[in-house]
MIKEZA-452991 format. One line per 8 residues: number of its first residue (from 1); their letters; for each residue x, y, z of C-alpha. Coordinates in pm, 1 decimal. Example, Ala and Ser with C-alpha at 12.3 -4.5 7.8 and 13.67 -1.06 7.14 Angstrom:
BEGIN
1	AS	1230.0 -450.0 780.0 ~ 1367.0 -106.0 714.0
//
This chain:
BEGIN
1	MMSKIPKK	-1744.2 5552.5 224.9 ~ -1978.4 5504.0 525.0 ~ -2113.8 5166.7 674.6 ~ -2427.5 5037.7 530.8 ~ -2739.3 5171.8 720.7 ~ -3000.2 4908.3 812.2 ~ -3345.6 4908.9 662.4 ~ -3487.0 4845.2 993.4
9	NFYAIIGV	-3496.8 5042.4 1357.3 ~ -3145.7 5077.2 1477.3 ~ -2923.5 5281.9 1748.4 ~ -2556.6 5362.5 1639.1 ~ -2237.9 5489.8 1748.5 ~ -2103.6 5736.6 1491.6 ~ -1727.7 5763.9 1456.7 ~ -1455.8 5725.8 1225.6
17	NPSKGARS	-1408.4 5361.1 1284.7 ~ -1623.3 5241.1 1580.3 ~ -1646.8 4896.6 1405.6 ~ -1291.2 4834.1 1507.9 ~ -1339.1 4810.4 1884.0 ~ -1596.1 5063.8 2025.1 ~ -1763.5 4919.8 2340.9 ~ -2110.9 5096.2 2306.6
25	PLLWNKYL	-2273.7 4825.4 2077.3 ~ -2155.6 4552.2 2315.3 ~ -2278.8 4751.5 2624.6 ~ -2614.1 4867.6 2452.6 ~ -2708.8 4537.5 2305.2 ~ -2658.5 4348.0 2640.8 ~ -2927.8 4616.0 2782.8 ~ -3143.5 4572.4 2472.3
33	KKEKKEIK	-3129.9 4198.0 2483.3 ~ -3214.3 4150.5 2846.6 ~ -3490.2 4390.0 2796.8 ~ -3633.9 4207.1 2505.2 ~ -3616.2 4524.2 2278.6 ~ -3638.2 4443.9 1900.2 ~ -3373.1 4677.2 1808.8 ~ -3002.3 4673.2 1819.4
41	MIPLDVEI	-2711.4 4903.0 1816.2 ~ -2449.6 4897.4 1553.8 ~ -2102.3 5095.8 1485.8 ~ -2118.3 5327.9 1184.3 ~ -1796.9 5419.0 1027.1 ~ -1794.4 5753.8 864.9 ~ -1512.9 5899.0 671.9 ~ -1391.0 6254.2 781.2
49	KECQKSIK	-1390.1 6397.9 422.3 ~ -1770.5 6302.2 387.8 ~ -1860.0 6340.3 732.6 ~ -2128.6 6626.8 726.8 ~ -2306.9 6467.7 439.1 ~ -2296.0 6134.8 612.1 ~ -2416.7 6216.7 934.5 ~ -2669.2 6437.9 818.9
57	KILQNKNF	-2801.7 6148.0 628.8 ~ -2792.0 5915.8 934.1 ~ -2974.8 6182.1 1147.6 ~ -3254.9 6232.2 903.0 ~ -3305.8 5846.1 851.9 ~ -3654.8 5746.5 1017.3 ~ -3520.9 5429.7 1140.9 ~ -3243.3 5578.6 1334.5
65	YGGAVAVP	-3331.3 5614.4 1713.2 ~ -3015.9 5763.7 1862.0 ~ -2707.1 5634.0 2012.3 ~ -2361.2 5778.1 2085.9 ~ -2127.9 5999.0 1916.8 ~ -1738.1 5942.4 1916.2 ~ -1451.2 6179.1 1848.1 ~ -1409.4 6382.1 1623.3
73	YKEVVAKL	-1765.5 6416.5 1546.5 ~ -1928.0 6553.6 1852.3 ~ -1894.6 6913.5 1753.0 ~ -2001.6 6823.3 1385.3 ~ -2326.1 6656.8 1524.4 ~ -2408.4 6961.7 1737.3 ~ -2394.3 7208.9 1444.4 ~ -2614.5 6976.5 1239.2
81	LNQENLSL	-2889.3 6931.5 1476.2 ~ -3151.8 7193.1 1553.4 ~ -3019.2 7428.3 1839.0 ~ -3370.1 7415.2 2019.1 ~ -3310.8 7006.7 2023.8 ~ -2980.0 7060.6 2193.6 ~ -2953.6 7049.6 2578.0 ~ -2822.5 7363.8 2773.0
89	SAKEIGAV	-2500.6 7147.5 2857.1 ~ -2449.8 7052.5 2457.4 ~ -2520.8 7419.7 2364.7 ~ -2271.6 7558.7 2611.5 ~ -2009.2 7292.2 2519.5 ~ -2087.2 7307.2 2132.1 ~ -2042.8 6916.9 2125.8 ~ -2284.5 6608.9 2135.8
97	NCIFRKKD	-2202.7 6255.4 2252.6 ~ -2549.6 6119.5 2310.4 ~ -2839.0 6152.0 2056.1 ~ -3203.7 6011.1 2095.4 ~ -3542.3 6038.4 1924.9 ~ -3839.0 6190.9 2097.0 ~ -4161.7 6243.9 1907.5 ~ -4005.2 6211.8 1563.9
105	QIFGENTD	-3723.6 6455.0 1628.3 ~ -3364.5 6399.7 1710.9 ~ -3208.7 6548.6 2039.5 ~ -2859.6 6619.9 2144.8 ~ -2701.1 6587.4 2489.1 ~ -2329.6 6589.6 2638.7 ~ -2263.1 6348.6 2900.4 ~ -1886.8 6346.4 2902.6
113	GLAFLETL	-1868.2 6588.6 3205.7 ~ -2126.6 6418.2 3418.5 ~ -1960.4 6073.9 3356.0 ~ -1608.6 6206.4 3439.1 ~ -1757.0 6409.0 3735.3 ~ -1874.0 6054.8 3872.8 ~ -1538.0 5862.5 3838.7 ~ -1366.2 6150.2 4056.4
121	NLFKSDYK	-1495.7 5937.7 4334.7 ~ -1254.5 5665.5 4246.5 ~ -956.1 5876.7 4311.2 ~ -750.8 5776.3 4603.7 ~ -553.3 6083.4 4637.8 ~ -647.2 6432.1 4764.1 ~ -665.6 6688.9 4475.0 ~ -707.7 7060.7 4429.7
129	KILILGFG	-578.4 7159.2 4092.8 ~ -678.6 7010.0 3769.6 ~ -525.5 7050.8 3430.8 ~ -705.0 6960.2 3116.7 ~ -504.6 6899.9 2807.7 ~ -696.5 6979.1 2501.7 ~ -1023.2 7166.5 2470.1 ~ -1231.8 6970.6 2213.3
137	GAGKAIYF	-1591.1 6858.2 2291.9 ~ -1471.1 6611.5 2567.7 ~ -1234.1 6860.4 2723.1 ~ -1508.2 7152.8 2711.2 ~ -1754.2 6912.0 2881.6 ~ -1534.8 6833.9 3152.0 ~ -1418.5 7181.9 3208.8 ~ -1761.3 7350.1 3233.8
145	TLKKNIKD	-1911.6 7035.2 3456.4 ~ -1632.2 7081.5 3680.8 ~ -1663.7 7449.1 3719.8 ~ -2039.4 7415.7 3795.1 ~ -2000.7 7115.0 4051.0 ~ -1648.1 7159.4 4212.1 ~ -1648.8 7520.6 4342.1 ~ -1325.1 7483.2 4548.7
153	KNISVVLR	-1111.3 7327.6 4282.1 ~ -869.8 7524.1 4051.9 ~ -912.4 7408.9 3694.5 ~ -685.5 7499.8 3381.3 ~ -659.6 7432.6 3031.3 ~ -347.9 7389.7 2829.8 ~ -387.0 7446.2 2428.3 ~ -137.0 7485.3 2136.0
161	SKKKIIEM	-327.5 7763.0 1943.3 ~ -258.5 8104.3 2063.0 ~ -579.3 8230.0 1894.2 ~ -786.8 7974.8 2107.6 ~ -603.2 8080.0 2420.7 ~ -705.5 8442.9 2345.3 ~ -1067.1 8342.6 2304.7 ~ -1075.5 8126.5 2615.9
169	KKRNIKCY	-933.1 8413.6 2835.7 ~ -1208.9 8635.8 2706.3 ~ -1443.2 8386.9 2859.9 ~ -1255.9 8402.5 3183.7 ~ -1110.8 8031.7 3125.0 ~ -784.8 8004.1 3269.1 ~ -571.6 7897.5 2979.3 ~ -221.3 7852.7 2902.7
177	HWKRLDFL	-2.8 7758.4 2600.1 ~ 153.8 7410.7 2553.7 ~ 489.7 7542.2 2598.7 ~ 426.5 7595.6 2968.8 ~ 340.1 7237.1 2983.6 ~ 626.1 7115.5 3210.6 ~ 566.6 7397.9 3477.3 ~ 177.1 7337.7 3450.0
185	ISTHDVIV	202.0 6964.4 3516.6 ~ 442.8 7001.3 3785.3 ~ 202.0 7269.0 3965.7 ~ -113.7 7051.4 3923.7 ~ -249.4 6751.6 4103.6 ~ -455.3 6580.6 3827.4 ~ -378.5 6589.0 3472.9 ~ -678.4 6494.9 3227.4
193	NCTSVGYL	-570.8 6395.2 2867.5 ~ -867.9 6502.9 2647.2 ~ -661.4 6523.3 2326.6 ~ -685.7 6227.7 2085.5 ~ -300.4 6185.2 2103.1 ~ -259.0 5814.1 2216.9 ~ -599.0 5681.7 2102.2 ~ -564.7 5353.2 1898.5
201	DEKKTPVL	-173.2 5423.3 1920.6 ~ 47.1 5306.5 2170.5 ~ 347.6 5476.7 2033.8 ~ 227.7 5848.3 2087.6 ~ 197.4 6036.8 2415.3 ~ 84.2 6409.2 2480.4 ~ 333.2 6431.1 2747.4 ~ 685.4 6328.4 2708.4
209	EKTIKKLK	859.5 6079.3 2952.9 ~ 1126.5 6347.5 3056.9 ~ 845.8 6559.4 3167.9 ~ 691.6 6294.4 3398.9 ~ 1041.6 6150.4 3504.9 ~ 1114.9 6480.7 3689.5 ~ 828.9 6533.9 3871.6 ~ 880.1 6527.9 4246.2
217	KKKIFYDI	540.3 6501.4 4389.5 ~ 277.2 6228.7 4316.8 ~ 7.8 6299.6 4046.1 ~ -300.5 6158.4 3906.8 ~ -297.3 6090.1 3535.1 ~ -631.2 6042.9 3364.1 ~ -648.5 5961.1 2996.5 ~ -1035.4 5959.0 2894.1
225	VYQPLETK	-978.6 5700.2 2609.8 ~ -1002.6 5326.4 2681.3 ~ -814.5 5208.3 2360.1 ~ -577.0 5105.0 2451.6 ~ -647.6 5040.6 2829.3 ~ -323.3 5181.4 2899.6 ~ -206.1 5452.1 2673.1 ~ 146.7 5541.6 2644.7
233	LLKIAKKY	88.3 5833.8 2876.2 ~ -34.4 5608.5 3138.2 ~ 234.0 5346.4 3103.0 ~ 496.6 5617.1 3161.6 ~ 292.1 5760.6 3452.7 ~ 266.7 5421.9 3608.3 ~ 653.2 5372.9 3564.4 ~ 720.2 5658.4 3786.8
241	NHEIFNGL	450.1 5558.4 4050.8 ~ 178.1 5816.3 3967.7 ~ -200.3 5705.5 4007.9 ~ -346.1 5632.9 3667.8 ~ -701.8 5610.3 3536.4 ~ -826.9 5522.0 3183.9 ~ -1176.2 5606.0 3017.5 ~ -1327.0 5269.1 3100.2
249	NMNVLQAC	-1554.2 5361.9 3386.9 ~ -1647.2 5694.0 3210.9 ~ -1753.3 5505.2 2930.3 ~ -1985.2 5272.5 3118.1 ~ -2151.1 5568.5 3286.5 ~ -2182.0 5762.2 2966.2 ~ -2336.3 5426.7 2814.1 ~ -2599.9 5405.2 3126.9
257	IAISMATG	-2683.9 5768.9 3081.9 ~ -2719.7 5748.0 2703.5 ~ -2928.7 5420.1 2723.3 ~ -3146.4 5591.2 2974.1 ~ -3225.2 5891.0 2752.6 ~ -3279.2 5679.4 2438.9 ~ -3510.1 5408.1 2597.0 ~ -3679.3 5617.5 2846.8
265	DKNLYKIQ	-3576.3 5371.1 3117.0 ~ -3496.2 5590.7 3423.8 ~ -3348.1 5315.6 3660.0 ~ -2984.3 5375.5 3593.5 ~ -2882.4 5146.5 3859.3 ~ -3049.7 4862.3 3663.3 ~ -2911.7 4951.4 3337.4 ~ -2550.3 4954.9 3488.8
273	KIISE	-2596.6 4637.8 3659.3 ~ -2711.8 4472.3 3319.8 ~ -2433.7 4625.8 3099.0 ~ -2161.1 4548.5 3374.9 ~ -2255.5 4166.2 3372.6
//
């Protein structure tokens, strides 16, 4: 089953269950109301077992004007869109989190990396080595954006799949197996959780407390989700006096960029001011 598609023009956030708390409709509709646009953003829940069929139906709907894509469908949408309609960033990453209509065609972009990059300015601590947990759509976006924009930083990825690690190393991506997680965390300054572990689940964490407890130096733990605002990972890190960040600011910046692309409004400062009120 999929959420009912409106018969009039609409924007949407596509995910497994965005109707249960996704912020995009709230942020987008603040802007759309303020600017007197006769269109709204809605959450569209899509079941995993029918995701390709359902998402294809949304993308082909003439009333659909774009919006946002949540995990785990960022890579699915990238594959369903025409390759010539993907930005260079979306092609490189193989994932889309922002979609918009232009001249009766649907285009895809990935703003995860750009939004994450902007939030680095909020860090109070100095950092040189960044460790990314997971390499899905968001992990890839953050990795490639960091590599392009922060030349003097050492960026590594940790994965569970030996096959993927071999593939990543062929692309000259510094990649390690999850078995080395304890050592890797101890030797990196910023740990970015790009896995879905802990998302909508306050009992799960990708990093065990015993690993964080034995750290001798202060780290920055960044969980790119914001539901809950403090995941179990962040609660544990906070308990041992590490600096923590959630994905709230990243989400606002993503929304600003996506709204700009979807509506054609280039004034990002104005958009951010409206949706932050």
